[in-house]
C-alpha positions in Angstrom: -61.7 39.2 -7.6 -63.4 40.8 -4.6 -65.3 38.7 -2.0 -68.6 40.3 -3.0 -68.0 39.6 -6.7 -67.2 36.0 -6.0 -70.4 35.6 -4.0 -72.4 37.1 -6.8 -70.8 34.8 -9.3 -71.4 31.7 -7.1 -75.1 32.7 -6.5 -75.6 33.3 -10.3 -74.0 30.0 -11.2 -76.1 28.1 -8.7 -79.2 29.8 -10.0 -78.3 28.9 -13.6 -77.5 25.4 -12.7 -80.9 24.6 -11.2 -82.6 26.7 -14.0 -81.0 24.8 -16.9 -80.8 21.4 -15.4 -82.8 18.9 -17.6 -83.7 21.8 -19.9 -84.2 19.4 -22.9 -86.6 16.9 -21.2 -89.8 16.5 -23.1 -92.9 18.4 -22.0 -94.4 15.9 -19.6 -95.5 15.9 -16.0 -97.2 18.7 -14.0 -98.5 21.6 -16.2 -97.0 20.1 -19.4 -100.2 20.8 -21.3 -99.4 24.5 -21.0 -95.9 24.0 -22.4 -97.3 22.1 -25.4 -100.1 24.5 -26.2 -97.9 27.7 -26.0 -95.3 25.9 -28.1 -97.9 25.0 -30.7 -99.0 28.6 -30.9 -95.3 29.6 -31.5 -95.1 26.9 -34.1 -98.1 28.3 -35.9 -96.6 31.8 -35.8 -93.6 30.6 -37.7 -95.6 28.3 -40.0 -98.2 30.8 -41.2 -96.4 34.1 -40.4 -97.2 36.9 -38.0 -99.2 38.9 -40.5 -101.5 36.0 -41.5 -102.1 34.9 -37.9 -102.6 38.5 -36.8 -100.4 37.5 -33.8 -103.5 35.6 -32.6 -103.0 32.4 -30.5 -104.0 29.8 -33.1 -104.0 26.2 -31.8 -105.3 24.6 -35.0 -103.2 21.7 -36.2 -103.2 21.9 -40.0 -100.8 22.0 -42.9 -102.6 25.0 -44.4 -103.9 28.1 -42.8 -107.4 27.2 -41.6 -110.5 29.0 -42.8 -111.8 29.0 -39.2 -108.9 28.9 -36.9 -109.2 27.6 -33.3 -108.0 30.2 -30.8 -106.8 30.1 -27.3 -107.4 33.6 -26.0 -107.1 32.9 -22.3 -103.8 34.8 -22.3 -102.1 37.4 -24.5 -99.4 36.1 -26.8 -96.1 37.8 -26.0 -94.9 34.5 -24.5 -95.5 32.4 -27.7 -94.2 35.3 -29.9 -90.9 35.3 -27.9 -90.8 31.5 -28.2 -91.3 31.7 -32.0 -88.4 34.1 -32.3 -86.1 31.6 -30.6 -87.5 28.8 -32.7 -86.5 30.8 -35.8 -82.9 31.1 -34.5 -82.3 27.7 -32.9 -85.0 25.4 -34.3 -87.9 23.8 -32.4 -86.5 21.9 -29.5 -87.6 21.4 -25.9 -84.6 23.3 -24.6 -85.4 26.3 -26.9 -89.0 26.5 -25.5 -87.7 26.5 -21.9 -84.9 29.0 -22.8 -87.6 31.5 -23.7 -88.8 31.8 -20.1 -85.3 31.2 -18.6 -84.1 34.4 -20.3 -86.9 36.4 -18.6 -86.2 34.6 -15.3 -82.6 35.5 -15.4 -83.6 39.1 -16.2 -85.7 39.2 -13.0 -82.7 37.8 -11.1 -80.6 40.7 -12.3 -83.3 43.3 -11.4 -83.7 41.8 -8.0 -80.1 42.7 -7.4 -80.4 46.2 -9.0 -83.6 47.0 -7.0 -82.1 45.8 -3.7 -78.9 47.8 -4.3 -81.0 50.9 -5.2 -83.1 50.6 -2.1 -80.4 49.8 0.4 -76.8 48.9 -0.5 -74.6 46.4 -2.2 -74.5 44.1 0.8 -78.3 43.9 0.9 -78.3 43.2 -2.9 -75.8 40.3 -2.5 -77.9 38.8 0.3 -81.0 39.2 -2.0 -79.2 37.4 -4.8 -78.2 34.5 -2.5 -81.8 34.1 -1.2 -83.2 34.3 -4.7 -81.0 31.5 -5.9 -81.9 29.4 -2.9 -85.7 29.6 -3.0 -87.0 26.5 -4.9 -89.8 28.5 -6.5 -87.2 30.6 -8.4 -85.9 27.8 -10.5 -88.8 25.3 -10.4 -91.3 27.9 -11.8 -88.7 30.0 -13.5 -88.2 27.5 -16.3 -91.8 26.5 -16.8 -93.2 27.7 -20.1 -95.8 30.2 -18.8 -96.6 33.9 -18.7 -95.5 34.4 -15.1 -91.7 34.9 -15.7 -92.6 37.5 -18.4 -95.0 39.4 -16.2 -92.6 39.4 -13.2 -89.7 40.5 -15.4 -91.6 43.5 -16.8 -93.0 44.4 -13.3 -89.5 44.5 -11.8 -88.1 46.4 -14.8 -90.9 49.0 -14.5 -90.2 49.3 -10.7 -86.5 49.8 -11.2 -87.0 52.4 -13.9 -89.4 54.2 -11.5 -86.9 54.2 -8.7 -84.4 55.7 -11.2 -86.9 58.4 -12.1 -87.6 59.3 -8.5 -83.8 59.7 -7.9 -82.8 61.5 -11.2 -86.1 63.3 -12.1 -85.2 62.2 -15.7 -88.5 61.7 -17.6 -87.1 59.1 -19.9 -87.1 56.5 -17.1 -90.8 57.1 -16.5 -91.6 56.7 -20.2 -89.6 53.5 -20.3 -91.5 52.3 -17.2 -94.8 53.0 -19.1 -93.5 50.8 -21.9 -92.6 48.0 -19.5 -96.2 48.1 -18.1 -97.6 47.8 -21.6 -95.3 44.8 -22.4 -96.3 43.2 -19.1 -100.0 43.4 -20.0 -99.2 41.9 -23.4 -97.6 39.1 -21.5 -100.6 38.3 -19.2 -103.6 39.9 -17.6 -102.2 40.1 -14.0 -99.8 42.8 -15.1 -102.9 45.2 -15.3 -102.9 45.2 -11.4 -99.2 46.1 -11.0 -99.5 50.0 -11.4 -102.4 50.0 -8.9 -100.4 47.9 -6.4 -97.4 50.3 -6.4 -99.5 53.5 -6.0 -98.3 53.9 -2.4 -94.8 54.4 -3.7 -96.0 57.4 -5.7 -97.8 58.7 -2.7 -94.8 58.4 -0.5 -92.6 60.2 -3.1 -95.4 62.8 -3.7 -95.6 62.0 -7.4 -98.7 62.2 -9.5 -97.5 60.0 -12.3 -99.0 56.9 -10.7 -102.3 58.0 -12.2 -100.8 58.0 -15.6 -99.4 54.6 -15.1 -102.8 53.3 -14.1 -104.5 55.0 -17.1 -102.0 53.4 -19.5 -102.7 50.1 -17.9 -106.5 50.5 -18.4 -106.1 51.9 -21.9 -103.8 49.0 -23.0 -106.3 46.5 -21.6 -109.1 48.1 -23.5 -107.1 48.0 -26.8 -106.2 44.3 -26.1 -109.8 43.4 -25.4 -111.0 45.2 -28.5 -108.4 43.1 -30.5 -109.8 39.9 -28.9 -113.4 41.0 -29.6 -112.7 41.6 -33.3 -111.1 38.2 -33.8 -113.5 36.2 -31.7 -116.6 38.2 -32.3 -117.1 38.4 -28.6 -115.6 37.5 -25.3 -117.3 34.2 -24.5 -114.1 32.1 -24.0 -112.3 34.8 -22.1 -115.4 35.6 -20.1 -115.9 32.0 -19.1 -112.2 31.7 -18.1 -112.4 34.8 -15.9 -115.6 33.8 -14.2 -114.5 30.2 -13.5 -111.0 31.3 -12.3 -112.4 33.6 -9.7 -113.7 32.5 -6.3 -117.0 31.5 -8.0 -115.2 28.4 -9.3 -114.7 27.2 -5.7 -118.2 27.7 -4.4 -119.1 24.0 -4.9 -116.3 23.0 -2.5 -117.4 22.9 1.2 -115.6 25.4 3.4 -113.6 26.5 0.4 -112.0 29.6 2.1 -110.5 27.5 4.8 -109.2 24.9 2.3 -107.9 27.7 0.1 -105.9 29.3 2.9 -104.5 25.9 4.0 -103.4 25.1 0.5 -101.9 28.5 0.1 -99.8 28.2 3.3 -98.7 24.7 2.6 -97.5 25.7 -0.9 -95.7 28.7 0.5 -93.8 26.5 2.9 -92.9 23.9 0.2 -91.9 26.2 -2.6 -90.5 29.2 -0.8 -88.7 27.3 2.0 -90.2 27.3 5.6 -87.3 29.4 7.1 -87.7 32.1 4.4 -91.5 32.2 5.0 -90.8 32.6 8.8 -88.3 35.4 8.1 -90.9 37.1 5.8 -93.5 36.8 8.5 -91.2 38.5 10.9 -90.7 41.3 8.4 -94.4 41.8 8.1 -94.8 41.9 11.8 -92.1 44.6 12.2 -93.6 46.6 9.4 -97.0 46.5 11.0 -95.5 48.0 14.2 -93.8 50.7 12.1 -97.1 51.4 10.3 -98.9 51.8 13.6 -96.3 54.3 14.8 -96.3 56.0 11.4 -92.6 55.3 10.8 -92.7 53.3 7.6 -89.9 54.4 5.2 -90.1 54.5 1.4 -87.8 51.4 1.2 -90.1 49.3 3.3 -93.2 50.5 1.3 -91.6 49.3 -1.9 -91.2 45.8 -0.4 -94.8 45.9 0.9 -96.0 46.8 -2.6 -94.4 43.7 -3.9 -96.6 41.9 -1.5 -99.8 43.8 -2.4 -99.5 43.0 -6.1 -99.6 39.2 -5.9 -102.1 39.1 -3.0 -104.4 41.3 -5.0 -104.1 39.0 -7.9 -104.5 35.8 -5.9 -107.7 37.0 -4.2 -109.2 38.0 -7.5 -108.4 34.7 -9.1 -108.8 32.4 -6.2 -109.8 29.3 -8.2 -106.8 29.7 -10.6 -104.4 30.0 -7.7 -106.0 27.0 -6.0 -105.6 24.9 -9.2 -102.2 26.2 -10.3 -99.5 26.4 -7.7 -97.1 28.3 -10.0 -99.3 31.5 -9.7 -97.6 32.0 -6.4 -94.5 32.9 -8.4 -95.4 36.6 -8.3 -94.7 36.5 -4.5 -91.0 35.8 -5.2 -89.6 39.4 -5.0 -91.4 40.0 -1.7 -90.0 36.8 -0.1 -86.6 37.6 -1.4 -86.5 41.2 -0.1 -88.4 40.7 3.1 -86.3 37.7 4.2 -83.1 39.5 3.1 -84.2 42.5 5.2 -84.2 40.3 8.4 -81.0 38.5 7.4 -79.3 41.8 6.9 -80.2 42.8 10.4 -78.8 39.5 11.7 -75.5 40.4 10.1 -75.6 43.9 11.5 -76.0 42.3 15.0 -73.2 39.8 14.3 -75.5 36.8 14.4 -73.3 34.9 12.0 -74.1 31.4 13.2 -77.8 32.0 12.8 -77.3 33.6 9.3 -75.1 30.7 8.2 -77.6 28.1 9.5 -80.4 29.7 7.4 -78.2 29.6 4.2 -77.0 26.0 4.8 -80.6 24.7 5.5 -81.9 26.6 2.4 -79.2 25.0 0.2 -80.1 21.5 1.4 -83.8 22.2 1.1 -83.3 23.4 -2.4 -81.7 20.1 -3.4 -84.5 18.1 -1.8 -87.4 20.0 -3.4 -85.8 20.4 -6.8 -84.8 16.7 -6.8 -88.4 15.7 -6.1 -89.8 18.0 -8.9 -87.3 16.6 -11.4 -88.3 13.1 -10.5 -91.9 14.0 -11.1 -91.0 14.9 -14.7 -88.7 11.9 -15.2 -91.4 9.5 -14.0 -93.6 10.8 -16.8 -91.1 10.4 -19.6 -92.7 7.1 -20.7 -95.8 9.2 -21.8 -93.7 11.0 -24.3 -92.1 7.8 -25.6 -95.5 6.2 -25.8 -97.0 9.1 -27.8 -93.9 9.2 -30.0 -94.4 5.6 -31.0 -98.1 6.1 -31.7 -97.2 9.1 -34.0 -94.9 6.9 -36.1 -98.0 5.1 -37.4 -99.9 8.3 -38.3 -99.3 11.3 -40.5 -98.5 14.9 -39.4 -101.6 17.1 -39.4 -103.9 14.1 -39.7 -107.2 14.2 -37.8 -107.4 11.0 -35.7 -110.1 9.7 -33.4 -108.8 8.8 -30.0 -110.4 6.7 -27.3 -108.2 7.7 -24.4 -109.3 5.1 -21.9 -107.8 5.9 -18.4 -106.0 8.9 -19.9 -103.2 6.5 -21.0 -101.9 9.0 -23.5 -101.8 12.8 -23.2 -103.6 14.3 -26.2 -101.5 17.5 -25.8 -98.4 15.5 -26.5 -99.9 14.3 -29.8 -100.8 17.9 -30.6 -97.3 19.1 -30.0 -94.6 18.2 -30.9 -96.1 15.4 -33.1 -98.7 17.7 -34.8 -101.6 15.2 -34.7 -105.1 16.5 -34.5 -106.6 14.2 -32.0 -110.3 14.2 -31.5 -111.2 12.5 -28.2 -114.3 10.4 -28.9 -115.5 7.4 -27.0 -119.2 7.0 -27.6 -119.8 6.8 -31.4 -120.4 3.7 -33.4 -118.0 1.7 -35.6 -119.7 3.0 -38.7 -119.3 6.6 -37.6 -115.6 6.3 -37.1 -114.9 4.3 -40.3 -116.9 6.9 -42.3 -115.2 10.0 -40.8 -111.6 9.0 -40.0 -108.7 7.1 -41.6 -107.3 6.0 -38.2 -108.7 5.2 -34.8 -106.4 5.1 -31.8 -107.5 3.1 -28.7 -105.3 3.4 -25.6 -105.4 1.8 -22.1 -103.3 1.9 -19.0 -101.6 -1.5 -18.4 -103.5 -4.1 -20.4 -106.6 -3.4 -22.5 -109.6 -5.6 -21.3 -110.5 -8.4 -23.8 -114.2 -7.6 -23.7 -114.3 -4.2 -25.3 -116.8 -4.7 -28.1 -115.8 -1.8 -30.3 -112.1 -2.6 -30.2 -112.7 -6.2 -30.9 -114.9 -5.3 -33.9 -112.2 -3.1 -35.3 -109.5 -5.7 -34.7 -111.5 -8.4 -36.5 -112.2 -6.2 -39.6 -109.3 -3.8 -40.1 -105.5 -3.8 -40.2 -104.0 -2.5 -37.0 -100.8 -1.9 -35.1 -100.6 -3.0 -31.5 -98.1 -1.2 -29.2 -97.5 -2.9 -25.9 -95.5 -0.5 -23.7 -94.3 -1.1 -20.1 -97.2 1.0 -18.6 -99.9 1.1 -21.3 -101.2 -0.3 -24.6 -102.3 1.3 -27.8 -104.1 0.0 -30.9 -103.9 2.1 -34.1 -106.7 0.9 -36.4 -106.5 1.6 -40.1 -110.1 2.2 -40.9 -109.6 2.4 -44.7 -107.7 -0.9 -44.9 -109.8 -4.0 -44.3 -108.2 -7.4 -43.5 -108.1 -10.0 -46.2 -109.7 -12.9 -44.5 -108.3 -13.9 -41.1 -104.8 -12.7 -42.0 -102.6 -12.1 -39.0 -100.0 -10.5 -41.4 -102.3 -7.4 -41.2 -101.5 -7.1 -37.5 -98.3 -5.5 -36.3 -97.3 -6.1 -32.7 -94.6 -3.9 -31.1 -93.2 -4.2 -27.6 -92.0 -0.8 -26.4 -89.8 -0.6 -23.3 -90.4 2.8 -21.8 -88.7 4.9 -19.1 -89.6 3.9 -15.5 -92.6 5.5 -14.0 -92.3 4.5 -10.4 -89.2 6.6 -9.4 -91.1 8.1 -6.5 -93.3 5.2 -5.4 -93.0 4.1 -1.8 -90.9 7.1 -0.9 -91.7 9.1 2.2 -91.8 12.3 0.0 -94.4 10.7 -2.3 -96.5 9.6 0.6 -96.5 13.1 2.1 -97.3 14.6 -1.3 -100.3 12.3 -1.8 -101.6 12.9 1.7 -101.5 16.7 1.2 -103.1 16.4 -2.2 -105.9 14.3 -0.9 -106.4 16.3 2.3 -106.4 19.7 0.5 -108.5 18.4 -2.4 -105.8 19.5 -4.9 -104.9 18.1 -8.3 -101.3 18.9 -7.5 -99.6 20.4 -4.4 
């Protein structure tokens, strides 16, 4: 085995280790709502079939196909379609849901190597693989069930095929690149921007096909929008999402441009490694000087285009980027190639100690950040266990009223995987609930106060189950089953010992995290 092959193997194994670690944990913690919603859509694809659902993102929780389905048209559905295929093969499990995006992430990992080798040489490609495996964002966001790994995969695939086309003049590579762009758009809307972002590559290579790529992007978008319009009889939900996710959604925040930039920089440092960010900044500075002297080569232009694409997207959807840190994932190829560019020059100049120091620091940093993010998920495992216990006293596909005091239980967990149609309602009368529902679920963080009038009224009149967990309480009220007199046999009391939720409390990392979240006005850093 050659030295380069051994390094490639080690980088790949490290990448896969962090990617598949804790792959079967329940969908809890930051961004878990997305995981549950997309998995519910995949579940409905398999339950009702692709033809009956018309490949639409149905989030209705029902045993039979609904007359008026509830849709979630904020994103195209290739993600949930891919997930449903794996569900058919392996069954519905948490690891299967994550495997869906992991496959795309590993594909991007491969294309990072192939593109780097195509642009420069094998040594540069190996360095790029090492850096890709060491950046925390690669594996933290690369296993999150979301559209970003799909979009990035098809963007890199399209770029690699275009590079092959420029070299060989073989048209088949260009046509496959067009197909990749289409599949990217069917993954999520940001892919629309990619053909426009890489136009400088076509200009540098004196090719006119960039216009065709942009036309296909626009045409595919029009077809997709027409499909949404027919099923939804309009664009109201998509339109609201687009407007709110742009900078207009930040206008109520004082000095929002400054806060936005601060949050953006802090997240880059955290998720992409401070040294990698510095190396990439050095690359940008050197390219600026080359641009001024009109000495930019085609290779550097490709790397810069991989910066233009995510920046274009993040400026257009400023509120979305501010609220969702994982949208920075599109910057990954740029940070990999730009930092590798500088590191490659260090090796050429025999700066081995400096090169090794960057790698060693990056490895240690990866363990620290990944460890913290894993603890974030583990500290929320009790929420899954709590929801699971509640589901044991209800029926699948049942519509249940939920008074979710203090957000003690995550409704999305009850939607999926427990398939309970939870209607969050806290203001109606006892008569309304008993008339319209069979069960009423009341939850509280820690202990429920003893002076809640509605809850006391229900407990006095109906049979109920009381679940006392380590961090929360729940009452499942059977609204169709009245007590016989003052019969305590109609009351079931369960003590549930759940997983610890204070794994990060009092740690320096948690204190820094909370400070940044408060200072930057973020829901999550």
